[in-house]
C-alpha positions as MATLAB code, in Angstrom:
seq = 'MYLEKERLMCNAGRIKERYETLLIFMRGCLKKLFNAGYSWVYILWIHLHVGWRFWRWRVYLWLQQLHITESTQNSMKQTLLFIRHGQTTWNIDHLLPGQLPGIALNDAGREQAARLADALALIPISTVISSPLERARETAEIIAAGRGLTLQLEPDLMDTNVGRWSGQKFDELAKTDPDWKAYVKDPTIAPEGIETFPQVQQRALAAVDRWRTMDSIGAYPAFVAHADVVKLLIAHYTGLDAGKASSLFIDNASVSIVEIESESEHIQHTRVIAIGWSPRPGWLKPAILEGQKDKEDSPAKEDSPVVENSEQKT';
ca = [
       0.000    0.000    0.000;
       2.820    2.398    0.956;
       4.764    1.680   -2.238;
       1.614    2.249   -4.289;
       1.173    5.677   -2.713;
       4.807    6.564   -3.389;
       4.456    5.486   -7.013;
       1.341    7.598   -7.499;
       2.996   10.642   -5.934;
       6.004   10.277   -8.247;
       3.760    9.933  -11.286;
       1.776   13.017  -10.281;
       5.026   14.970   -9.970;
       6.208   13.901  -13.436;
       2.870   14.818  -15.010;
       2.975   18.247  -13.387;
       6.514   18.966  -14.663;
       5.765   17.662  -18.153;
       2.661   19.727  -18.746;
       3.398   22.909  -16.788;
       5.044   24.673  -19.744;
       2.321   23.484  -22.118;
      -0.406   24.731  -19.792;
       1.200   28.173  -19.560;
       1.436   28.356  -23.361;
      -2.190   27.247  -23.818;
      -3.407   29.755  -21.260;
      -1.632   32.545  -23.130;
      -3.263   31.505  -26.405;
      -6.688   31.298  -24.802;
      -6.296   34.744  -23.264;
      -5.642   36.104  -26.749;
      -8.887   34.491  -27.931;
     -10.630   35.973  -24.906;
      -9.373   39.454  -25.724;
     -10.551   38.946  -29.305;
     -14.108   38.379  -28.085;
     -14.168   34.610  -27.612;
     -14.677   34.847  -23.845;
     -16.477   31.505  -23.633;
     -13.309   29.708  -24.759;
     -11.289   31.064  -21.852;
     -14.114   30.387  -19.373;
     -14.345   26.781  -20.601;
     -10.585   26.469  -20.202;
     -10.820   27.752  -16.627;
     -13.392   25.099  -15.711;
     -11.479   22.253  -17.392;
      -8.113   23.249  -15.943;
      -9.518   23.754  -12.452;
     -11.373   20.440  -12.686;
      -8.054   18.685  -13.331;
      -6.433   20.501  -10.430;
      -9.290   19.508   -8.162;
      -8.923   15.823   -9.021;
      -5.194   15.985   -8.234;
      -5.945   17.798   -4.982;
      -8.333   15.064   -3.860;
      -5.795   12.340   -4.686;
      -3.077   14.263   -2.852;
      -5.235   14.464    0.259;
      -5.762   10.731    0.158;
      -2.070   10.036   -0.385;
      -1.409   12.065    2.724;
      -4.094    9.924    4.422;
      -6.131   13.075    4.977;
      -3.742   14.232    7.676;
      -4.746   17.872    7.316;
      -3.990   19.117   10.802;
      -3.815   22.406   12.585;
      -0.013   22.253   12.270;
      -0.498   23.449    8.689;
      -1.547   26.791   10.112;
       2.119   27.491   10.796;
       2.986   27.070    7.107;
       2.971   29.730    4.423;
       0.035   28.148    2.603;
      -3.619   29.031    3.066;
      -6.608   27.260    1.568;
      -9.512   29.672    1.158;
     -13.039   28.295    0.905;
     -15.610   30.550   -0.781;
     -19.121   29.290   -0.103;
     -22.430   30.473   -1.494;
     -25.433   30.416    0.834;
     -28.124   27.732    0.590;
     -31.373   28.061   -1.313;
     -34.081   30.613   -0.452;
     -37.632   31.050   -1.740;
     -36.350   34.129   -3.563;
     -34.054   31.886   -5.627;
     -37.026   29.733   -6.617;
     -39.205   32.743   -7.471;
     -36.368   34.419   -9.451;
     -36.476   37.561   -7.329;
     -33.506   39.905   -7.040;
     -32.631   40.135   -3.319;
     -29.694   42.526   -3.360;
     -28.976   43.633    0.193;
     -32.555   43.389    1.476;
     -32.748   41.980    5.024;
     -35.056   39.211    6.202;
     -34.397   36.635    3.461;
     -33.706   33.341    5.243;
     -32.970   29.851    3.962;
     -35.902   27.617    3.090;
     -36.032   23.953    4.175;
     -34.116   22.841    1.092;
     -31.474   25.500    1.745;
     -30.953   24.313    5.308;
     -30.602   20.737    4.068;
     -28.068   21.898    1.464;
     -26.042   23.705    4.125;
     -26.110   20.637    6.385;
     -24.899   18.376    3.545;
     -22.146   20.839    2.744;
     -21.042   20.970    6.388;
     -20.924   17.158    6.417;
     -18.946   17.043    3.171;
     -16.389   19.524    4.547;
     -15.989   17.684    7.860;
     -12.505   16.400    6.908;
     -11.214   19.923    6.297;
     -10.130   21.677    9.527;
     -11.856   24.986    8.830;
     -10.063   27.456   11.079;
     -12.368   30.481   10.845;
     -15.823   31.132    9.394;
     -16.447   34.646    8.065;
     -19.871   35.502    6.684;
     -21.897   38.193    5.040;
     -24.310   39.524    7.697;
     -27.341   38.938    5.447;
     -29.569   36.211    6.911;
     -29.230   33.664    4.107;
     -25.435   33.704    4.287;
     -25.256   33.955    8.070;
     -27.582   30.974    8.559;
     -25.502   28.889    6.146;
     -22.328   29.890    7.992;
     -23.838   28.992   11.367;
     -24.630   25.479   10.128;
     -21.080   25.043    8.812;
     -19.526   26.376   12.026;
     -21.724   24.216   14.282;
     -19.740   21.520   16.070;
     -16.380   23.081   15.233;
     -16.244   25.341   18.271;
     -15.785   28.410   16.072;
     -17.194   31.871   16.683;
     -18.879   33.207   13.559;
     -17.334   36.416   12.239;
     -19.472   38.872   10.248;
     -18.065   40.956    7.389;
     -20.301   43.604    5.744;
     -18.031   43.796    2.687;
     -19.077   40.239    1.769;
     -22.686   41.357    1.292;
     -24.467   40.814   -2.014;
     -24.407   43.410   -4.798;
     -26.329   46.551   -3.902;
     -28.871   46.701   -6.732;
     -30.785   49.654   -5.284;
     -34.208   50.222   -6.848;
     -34.144   46.788   -8.500;
     -34.193   44.968   -5.152;
     -37.234   42.717   -4.744;
     -38.143   42.692   -8.436;
     -38.326   39.671  -10.741;
     -35.504   39.105  -13.180;
     -37.804   38.449  -16.142;
     -39.929   41.540  -15.459;
     -36.846   43.736  -15.325;
     -35.630   42.221  -18.588;
     -38.926   43.152  -20.237;
     -39.460   46.642  -18.838;
     -36.183   48.252  -17.758;
     -33.570   49.201  -20.386;
     -31.135   50.174  -17.617;
     -31.305   46.625  -16.268;
     -30.709   45.137  -19.713;
     -27.686   47.384  -20.177;
     -26.376   46.398  -16.738;
     -26.717   42.681  -17.488;
     -24.807   43.204  -20.730;
     -22.061   45.235  -19.060;
     -22.068   45.176  -15.229;
     -18.973   47.359  -15.121;
     -21.299   50.331  -15.731;
     -24.358   51.010  -13.571;
     -26.996   53.687  -12.939;
     -26.721   55.847   -9.843;
     -27.352   53.902   -6.645;
     -26.342   50.560   -8.173;
     -22.997   48.865   -7.537;
     -20.850   47.894  -10.488;
     -19.109   44.520  -10.532;
     -15.651   46.104  -10.140;
     -16.903   47.909   -7.023;
     -18.240   44.676   -5.519;
     -15.024   42.866   -6.419;
     -12.876   45.567   -4.862;
     -14.645   45.544   -1.487;
     -14.938   41.740   -1.318;
     -11.290   41.189   -2.218;
     -10.185   43.817    0.299;
     -12.203   42.013    2.978;
     -10.698   38.616    2.115;
      -7.159   40.022    2.121;
      -7.792   41.797    5.411;
      -9.073   38.653    7.113;
      -6.594   36.165    5.705;
      -3.593   38.212    6.845;
      -4.738   38.251   10.466;
      -2.521   36.160   12.742;
      -5.467   34.212   14.169;
      -7.174   33.371   10.869;
      -5.550   29.957   10.414;
      -4.826   27.931    7.295;
      -8.396   27.094    6.260;
     -10.672   30.155    6.479;
     -14.175   29.823    5.019;
     -15.934   32.864    3.561;
     -19.712   32.506    3.217;
     -21.231   34.987    0.796;
     -23.368   35.336   -2.338;
     -23.181   34.294   -5.990;
     -21.921   37.632   -7.324;
     -19.310   37.916   -4.587;
     -17.950   34.397   -5.115;
     -17.932   34.838   -8.910;
     -15.995   38.078   -8.644;
     -13.459   36.632   -6.213;
     -12.866   33.646   -8.499;
     -12.647   36.002  -11.487;
      -9.856   37.864   -9.711;
      -7.883   34.714   -8.915;
      -8.260   33.300  -12.451;
      -7.501   36.561  -14.258;
     -11.019   36.811  -15.680;
     -12.334   40.334  -16.274;
     -14.910   41.423  -13.680;
     -17.394   42.175  -16.435;
     -17.311   38.512  -17.520;
     -17.698   37.053  -14.016;
     -21.421   36.431  -14.503;
     -20.461   33.687  -16.995;
     -19.248   31.557  -14.081;
     -21.844   29.302  -12.461;
     -21.984   29.240   -8.661;
     -24.844   27.119   -7.319;
     -26.483   27.375   -3.904;
     -24.398   25.784   -1.126;
     -21.451   25.245   -3.468;
     -17.813   25.720   -2.551;
     -14.955   27.251   -4.518;
     -11.418   26.666   -3.281;
      -8.297   28.795   -3.716;
      -4.807   27.978   -2.437;
      -2.415   30.842   -1.722;
       1.209   30.038   -0.938;
       3.545   32.832    0.105;
       7.267   32.692   -0.580;
       7.754   36.101    0.973;
       5.779   39.204    1.842;
       5.673   40.250   -1.819;
       5.715   36.904   -3.679;
       2.621   34.698   -3.681;
       1.471   31.749   -5.766;
      -2.275   31.363   -6.239;
      -4.082   28.264   -7.506;
      -7.820   27.910   -7.986;
      -8.668   24.332   -6.972;
     -12.455   24.256   -7.399;
     -15.176   26.473   -8.856;
     -18.786   26.111   -7.754;
     -18.622   22.485   -6.628;
     -21.708   21.133   -4.890;
     -20.140   18.378   -2.811;
     -21.816   15.435   -1.201;
     -20.502   13.510    1.811;
     -17.453   11.541    0.713;
     -16.443   13.951   -2.073;
     -12.891   14.091   -0.699;
     -12.597   10.302   -1.036;
     -11.082    9.632   -4.478;
     -12.149    6.720   -6.655;
      -8.788    5.053   -6.077;
      -9.612    4.665   -2.390;
     -12.952    3.020   -3.144;
     -11.265    0.530   -5.455;
      -8.685   -0.337   -2.810;
     -11.405   -0.744   -0.176;
     -13.297   -3.224   -2.332;
     -10.150   -5.272   -2.867;
      -9.523   -5.438    0.855;
     -13.129   -6.272    1.753;
     -13.827   -8.789   -1.029;
     -10.884  -10.580   -2.676;
     -13.248  -12.258   -5.133;
     -14.009   -8.874   -6.686;
     -10.425   -7.810   -7.307;
     -10.921   -7.738  -11.067;
     -13.937   -5.432  -10.937;
     -13.564   -2.809   -8.208;
     -16.375   -0.370   -7.600;
     -15.320    3.118   -8.621;
     -16.875    6.253   -7.202;
     -16.703    9.277   -9.474;
     -16.869   12.858   -8.281;
     -19.678   15.071   -9.511;
     -19.358   18.687  -10.564;
     -21.905   21.319  -11.213;
     -20.452   23.858  -13.568;
];
């Protein structure tokens, strides 16, 4: 078993070295296509590349026998978890909530948050920081429950301030309001009283940077927020223009993961590990572990191990 793990780790290292240069070249080409107007090509590349990284990350965790301990908090690496709140009735009714108070999770949303908390049980979340809006705060409370963590509230993680559009239906706005249609087409420009995407990105990123550089934050901080906020944070870390962030799909109670490793105060390496994954319990258990388990439990089935595949919502 030990030799098998060593072999897999060596193979993973060779693959990484072999394709690193090719990946950099391909990313440069795709960015040129993006700048030429083919934004969907670059967005597709982001999802495919991150999906591959995520698979490797899961295998790595298994090879380390999931020994993710608090000792990692003394290292120079942080793993940031960006989580969207669970479902609300406003999501079902296609209403635009903005920063309106009083919008709580529905029963399905609470179940989603509970499943997410269960799926993340193997990750030693060190701090939970949440938007103060009810739907995000309730999701964060469910995730923090049982971990002995005090929930921290951060106003700069609140949803986009959509002003006079708050509480209205998306389809009605699309039919009746030319300002809304222009905003959907280009969210970098907005009418008075409405936040632009760059403004939301700036405040959310400043909040994340402020929290993650605190001495007590730990190695695995979780930020619970809203779809726009998570999209714009991921856009920043992937180099995607803020105006194109709406092309990313972030489902209710999904998690996006970013690793930041610091060589020094001014040199950092950032890797996006997952975008909008809706995990189920056991999602950190790679297929290779399931196959090995079957072999150990039932020698007669060695030739046909059961393989569990991960699922991604994109």
